[in-house]
C-alpha positions in Angstrom: 83.2 88.4 130.7 82.9 91.4 128.4 83.9 91.5 124.7 86.8 93.8 124.1 86.2 96.6 121.6 89.2 98.7 120.3 89.0 102.4 120.6 90.1 104.5 117.6 92.5 106.5 119.8 94.3 103.4 121.1 95.1 101.9 117.7 98.8 102.0 116.9 99.3 101.8 113.2 102.4 100.2 111.7 103.8 100.6 108.2 104.5 97.5 106.0 106.3 97.3 102.6 105.4 94.6 100.1 107.7 94.0 97.2 105.5 92.9 94.3 108.4 91.9 92.0 107.4 88.6 90.3 104.5 87.9 92.7 101.0 87.1 91.7 98.6 90.1 91.9 95.9 88.3 93.9 98.2 87.1 96.6 99.6 90.6 97.1 96.1 92.1 97.1 94.7 89.7 99.7 97.7 90.3 102.0 97.4 94.1 101.6 93.7 94.1 102.2 94.0 92.1 105.4 96.6 94.5 106.7 94.6 97.5 105.7 91.5 96.2 107.5 93.4 95.1 110.6 92.3 91.4 110.5 95.8 90.4 111.5 95.4 92.0 114.9 93.8 90.4 118.0 91.9 93.7 118.6 90.2 93.6 115.1 86.9 95.4 115.3 84.7 95.1 112.1 83.2 98.6 112.5 86.4 100.5 113.2 89.5 101.1 111.1 92.2 99.2 113.1 94.4 98.5 110.1 98.0 99.5 109.2 99.5 101.4 106.4 100.7 99.4 103.4 103.3 100.4 100.8 103.5 98.3 97.6 106.6 98.7 95.5 107.5 97.3 92.0 103.8 97.3 91.0 104.9 97.3 87.3 106.5 93.9 87.7 103.5 92.1 89.2 102.4 88.8 87.6 99.0 87.8 86.3 98.4 84.1 86.0 96.9 82.3 83.1 95.8 84.4 80.1 94.6 87.3 82.3 97.0 89.7 80.6 94.9 89.5 77.4 91.5 88.5 78.8 91.0 90.6 82.0 89.2 93.8 81.2 89.3 97.0 83.3 86.2 99.2 83.0 85.5 102.8 84.0 82.6 105.1 83.2 82.6 108.8 82.8 79.0 109.2 84.0 77.8 110.4 80.6 75.8 108.4 78.1 78.0 106.0 76.2 80.9 106.9 78.5 82.0 103.3 79.2 85.7 102.8 78.6 87.3 99.3 78.5 91.0 98.3 78.3 92.8 95.0 78.6 95.2 94.4 81.5 98.2 94.5 79.1 97.2 98.1 78.1 96.6 99.1 81.7 100.0 97.9 82.7 101.6 99.8 79.9 99.8 103.1 80.7 99.4 103.0 84.5 100.8 99.9 86.3 99.8 101.2 89.7 96.1 100.8 88.8 96.4 97.0 88.6 97.3 96.7 92.3 95.0 99.6 93.4 91.9 98.1 91.8 92.7 94.6 93.1 93.0 95.8 96.7 90.1 98.2 96.4 87.8 95.3 95.4 88.7 93.4 98.5 87.9 96.2 100.9 84.4 97.1 102.3 82.3 99.3 99.9 81.6 101.9 102.6 83.1 105.1 104.0 85.1 102.9 106.4 86.5 101.1 103.3 87.4 104.4 101.8 89.4 105.3 105.0 91.2 101.9 104.7 92.0 102.4 101.1 93.6 105.8 101.8 96.3 104.0 103.8 97.4 102.1 100.7 100.4 103.6 98.8 101.5 101.9 95.5 104.6 102.7 93.5 105.6 101.4 90.1 109.3 101.3 90.9 111.4 100.0 93.8 111.7 103.4 95.6 109.2 105.0 98.0 109.2 108.2 100.1 108.1 106.5 103.4 111.4 105.5 104.8 111.0 107.9 107.8 108.0 105.8 109.0 110.4 102.8 109.3 108.2 100.3 107.5 108.7 96.5 108.0 109.3 94.4 104.9 106.7 91.7 104.4 107.2 88.4 102.6 104.2 87.2 100.5 104.3 83.5 99.8 
């Protein structure tokens, strides 16, 4: 018996919507990462992008457990000497709440060009509205 390998042309991508309202960031990120990678499918192939599109709404209302709001630090570097910038999760939420979800999901995807392709299928919105209604996304419940 031969092992089945999915072909990139035969993968049918679906669209999913996750409402992040009052849900824990890590739970949302793991669910989204699994969907983006395609691990929920029986035809999952590690070296191919077999995942679906994921839309996360209400990113500004996501919960952080414990004292992460004050203790978690987001870092970025400009590439220049002394260019390290740090900000707390509370400040990131105030300035750009989408970044909380995007960085959490990005950290769970492969650090390769394949991971970049998976990440491009993630759409995050701070409010409850999104422009992807024409794709008929299915609403996903995250426990």
